[in-house]
C-alpha positions in Angstrom: 2.0 -0.3 -5.6 3.0 2.2 -3.0 1.8 0.3 -0.1 3.8 2.8 2.2 0.6 4.8 2.3 -1.1 4.4 5.5 -4.2 2.6 5.0 -5.1 -1.2 5.8 -7.3 -1.9 2.8 -4.5 -1.8 0.0 -3.1 -5.3 0.1 -4.2 -8.5 -1.8 -3.6 -10.2 1.1 -5.5 -8.6 3.9 -8.8 -7.9 1.5 -10.6 -11.3 1.8 -10.4 -11.3 5.3 -10.8 -7.5 6.1 -13.7 -6.7 3.8 -15.8 -10.1 3.4 -17.6 -9.6 6.5 -18.9 -6.1 5.5 -19.6 -7.3 2.2 -22.0 -10.2 3.4 -23.6 -7.9 5.9 -24.6 -4.9 3.7 -25.0 -6.3 0.2 -28.7 -8.1 -0.4 -29.0 -11.1 -2.0 -28.9 -10.3 -5.8 -32.3 -11.1 -7.4 -32.3 -10.9 -11.8 -33.9 -7.9 -11.4 -31.2 -6.0 -9.3 -28.3 -8.0 -11.0 -28.3 -5.6 -14.0 -28.1 -2.3 -12.0 -25.5 -3.4 -9.9 -23.3 -4.5 -12.7 -23.9 -1.1 -14.3 -23.3 1.1 -10.8 -19.8 -1.2 -10.2 -17.8 1.5 -12.5 -18.1 4.0 -9.8 -16.3 2.2 -7.3 -14.0 0.6 -9.9 -13.0 4.7 -10.8 -12.3 5.3 -7.2 -9.9 2.7 -6.6 -8.3 3.4 -9.4 -8.0 6.8 -8.6 -6.7 5.9 -5.1 -4.0 4.2 -6.8 -3.3 6.9 -9.6 -3.4 9.2 -6.6 -0.8 6.7 -4.4 1.7 6.8 -6.8 1.9 10.1 -8.1 2.1 11.3 -4.6 5.3 9.0 -4.7 6.6 10.4 -7.6 6.2 14.1 -6.0 7.9 12.8 -2.8 10.9 12.0 -5.5 11.3 15.5 -6.7 10.6 16.9 -3.0 13.4 14.8 -1.5 16.5 17.2 -2.8 15.0 20.0 -1.1 14.0 18.1 2.2 15.6 14.5 2.2 14.0 11.1 1.9 13.6 11.0 6.0 12.3 14.4 6.0 9.5 13.7 3.3 8.6 10.7 5.4 8.4 12.8 8.4 6.5 15.6 6.7 4.1 13.1 4.9 3.3 11.1 8.5 3.0 14.3 10.8 0.3 15.7 8.3 -1.3 12.4 7.9 -1.8 11.9 11.3 -3.1 15.1 12.4 -6.0 14.8 9.1 -6.6 11.5 10.7 -7.0 12.9 14.3 -9.1 15.6 13.0 -11.5 13.2 10.9 -11.7 10.0 13.4 -11.1 11.6 16.9 -10.1 8.5 18.0 -11.2 7.7 21.7 -8.2 7.2 24.3 -10.4 5.3 26.6 -11.7 1.9 27.3 -8.6 0.0 25.5 -6.5 -2.7 26.9 -2.6 -3.2 27.3 -2.9 -5.7 24.5 -4.9 -3.2 22.3 -2.1 -0.2 22.8 0.8 -2.7 22.1 -0.8 -3.8 19.0 -1.3 -0.1 17.8 2.3 0.8 18.8 3.6 -2.2 16.9 1.5 -1.1 13.7 2.9 2.4 14.1 6.5 1.0 14.4 6.0 -1.1 11.5 4.4 1.6 9.5 7.3 4.1 10.0 9.6 1.3 8.9 7.7 0.6 5.9 7.4 4.1 4.7 11.3 4.9 5.7 12.6 1.8 3.8 10.4 2.6 0.9 11.6 6.4 0.5 15.1 5.4 1.1 15.1 3.1 -2.2 13.2 5.7 -4.0 16.0 7.8 -3.3 18.4 5.2 -5.2 16.1 3.0 -7.8 13.1 4.1 -10.2 9.5 4.0 -8.7 8.6 1.6 -10.9 10.8 -1.0 -10.0 10.8 0.1 -6.5 7.0 -0.8 -6.3 7.8 -4.0 -8.2 10.2 -5.1 -5.5 8.0 -3.8 -2.8 4.9 -6.0 -3.9 7.0 -9.1 -3.6 6.3 -8.8 0.3 2.5 -9.4 0.2 2.5 -11.9 -2.7 4.8 -13.8 -0.5 2.6 -13.6 2.2 -0.2 -14.6 0.2 1.6 -17.9 -1.1 2.7 -18.9 2.5 -0.6 -18.5 4.1 -2.4 -19.8 1.0 -0.7 -23.6 0.9 -1.9 -24.1 -2.3 0.7 -25.7 -5.3 -0.6 -23.5 -7.8 0.4 -20.5 -5.7 4.5 -21.9 -6.4 3.4 -21.1 -10.0 2.6 -17.6 -9.1 5.6 -17.4 -6.4 7.9 -18.9 -9.8 6.6 -16.1 -11.9 7.1 -12.9 -9.3 10.8 -14.4 -9.0 11.3 -14.3 -12.9 10.0 -10.7 -12.9 12.8 -10.0 -10.5 15.1 -11.9 -12.4 14.4 -9.7 -15.3 14.2 -6.6 -13.1 17.7 -6.9 -11.8 19.0 -7.9 -15.6 19.8 -11.2 -14.1 21.8 -9.9 -11.2 20.5 -6.2 -10.4 23.0 -4.9 -12.2 21.1 -2.5 -13.5 19.8 -1.2 -10.2 21.4 0.1 -7.3 21.9 -2.9 -4.8 21.3 -0.7 -1.9 18.0 0.8 -3.2 17.2 -2.9 -4.0 17.6 -4.1 -0.6 15.7 -1.3 0.7 12.7 -1.6 -1.7 12.6 -6.0 -0.2 13.0 -4.6 3.2 9.8 -2.2 2.7 8.1 -5.5 1.1 8.5 -7.3 4.2 7.6 -4.5 6.4 4.5 -4.3 4.3 3.5 -7.9 4.6 4.3 -7.1 8.5 1.8 -4.1 8.2 -0.8 -6.4 6.6 -0.8 -9.0 9.7 -0.9 -5.6 12.4 -3.7 -4.0 10.3 -5.7 -6.5 10.9 -5.1 -7.1 14.5 -5.6 -3.6 15.0 -9.0 -3.6 13.1 -10.2 -6.5 15.1 -9.7 -4.3 18.3 -10.4 -0.8 17.2 -13.6 0.7 15.6 -13.6 2.1 12.2 -10.4 3.7 11.7 -9.4 4.9 15.0 -6.7 2.5 15.2 -5.1 3.5 12.2 -5.2 7.2 13.0 -3.5 6.3 16.7 -1.0 4.1 14.8 0.0 7.1 12.6 0.6 9.3 15.9 3.1 6.8 16.8 4.5 6.3 13.6 4.9 10.0 13.4 6.5 10.5 16.5 8.9 7.3 16.1 10.2 9.0 12.8 10.4 12.8 13.7 13.9 12.3 15.5 15.2 10.8 12.0 13.7 14.0 9.8 15.1 16.3 12.5 18.4 14.9 12.3 18.3 14.9 8.7 16.8 17.9 7.6 16.4 20.2 10.5 15.4 23.7 10.0 14.5 22.5 6.0 11.4 21.1 7.4 10.2 24.2 8.8 10.3 26.1 5.2 6.5 26.7 3.8 7.2 25.5 0.0 8.6 22.1 1.8 5.6 22.0 4.1 3.1 22.6 1.5 4.9 19.8 -1.0 5.3 17.7 2.0 1.3 18.3 3.0 0.4 17.6 -0.9 2.8 14.0 -0.5 0.8 13.0 2.8 -3.0 13.7 1.1 -1.9 12.1 -2.5 -0.4 9.2 -0.8 -2.3 8.6 2.4 -5.5 10.3 3.2 -7.2 10.6 -0.2 -6.2 7.0 -1.1 -8.0 6.0 2.2 -10.9 7.6 2.1 -11.9 6.5 -1.9 -10.8 2.9 -1.0 -13.0 2.9 2.1 -15.8 4.4 0.0 -15.5 1.6 -3.1 -14.8 -1.2 -0.6 -18.9 -0.7 0.2 -19.9 -1.5 -3.1 -17.2 -3.6 -4.5 -16.1 -7.2 -4.2 -13.1 -8.0 -2.6 -11.6 -10.0 -5.4 -11.9 -6.9 -7.8 -10.7 -4.2 -5.6 -7.3 -6.9 -5.1 -7.0 -7.2 -8.6 -6.8 -3.6 -9.1 -4.6 -3.0 -6.6 -2.3 -5.4 -8.2 -2.2 -2.9 -11.4 -0.2 -0.6 -9.2 3.3 -1.3 -10.0 2.0 -0.3 -13.7 0.9 2.8 -12.7 3.9 3.7 -10.9 6.0 3.1 -13.5 3.4 5.5 -15.6 3.9 8.0 -12.9 8.1 7.6 -13.0 7.7 8.2 -16.6 5.8 11.1 -16.9 6.6 13.2 -13.8 10.1 11.9 -13.2 11.2 10.9 -17.2 11.9 7.2 -15.6 11.5 5.2 -18.7 11.8 1.4 -18.7 13.7 -0.5 -20.5 11.8 -3.7 -22.5 13.6 -6.4 -19.9 12.1 -4.5 -17.0 8.5 -3.6 -18.4 8.3 -7.3 -18.8 9.4 -7.7 -15.4 7.1 -5.4 -14.1 3.9 -7.6 -16.0 5.3 -10.8 -14.7 4.9 -9.4 -11.1 1.1 -8.3 -11.8 0.5 -11.3 -13.3 1.7 -13.2 -10.6 -0.1 -10.8 -8.0 -3.4 -11.1 -9.9 -3.2 -15.1 -9.8 -2.3 -15.5 -6.2 -5.3 -13.2 -5.1 -7.9 -14.9 -7.7 -6.3 -18.4 -6.1 -7.1 -17.2 -2.9 -10.4 -15.6 -3.3 -11.4 -19.1 -5.1 -10.5 -21.1 -2.2 -12.1 -18.8 0.2 -15.3 -19.3 -2.1 -14.8 -22.9 -2.0 -14.8 -23.2 1.8 -18.1 -20.8 1.9 -20.0 -23.3 -0.6 -18.8 -26.4 1.3 
């Protein structure tokens, strides 16, 4: 998935910890009479999550078409600036009452977000969208495996590595190695992003921390965008397309997923998010005409299976602890 989008709720690793509390406090104990309506209504939030995932990946595909006009760094700059403005208007975060540690967390979160966006879009400039997202998702998957400490997760890690081996044709001969390195770097930043998003969520109410971190990310990246694109960033068409990328990749999916998580179990949400490499491959095919070979399709399927397995294992572990 294009986790360069800016919301802390979109990762398989972070979902159990960030949503379990809200699920337990907002969902009443189910009775037989209420179970059927709840199941019937689950199609709504599932649809919201799928719509958010589609929005992210098609936003990424649109960003690729914008790169010849503004450059990859220019596209990231426009995306971060527009998203920061929208989140500031919507969230209106307070600047008072925060400690030095709070601000340090926000700054680290914002810098991580800027690095994650920059690295991912550098990879998109060199390799197709589907493989880029597949490589990027290895970061959160690795974090999930390392934090779980269960033997079964070694199986999921092996499955993911098999997918990466297939994706690279046994040595990444079919992909630009620099693009692969950027995608893997974006995955490492995504794992770091998950850690700091959780810390920011504990220190700031609602989405205030996200809005402030987005401002930090935009300020950090602005000099890079100006250096690469200069006055191209002031072109009305470029601004319009960059705004569309920001809305599709950041603002819209964040809103949709936030609404969905109020009614959707964390395990279901995380598994749906694991499907994003497939959505990315579809978006790349429909918009960018980036067809996948049979080995690449198999590789993406293996990484998706590994992500879903790791999530199910972690959720099962959490349920066992609760029952104990």
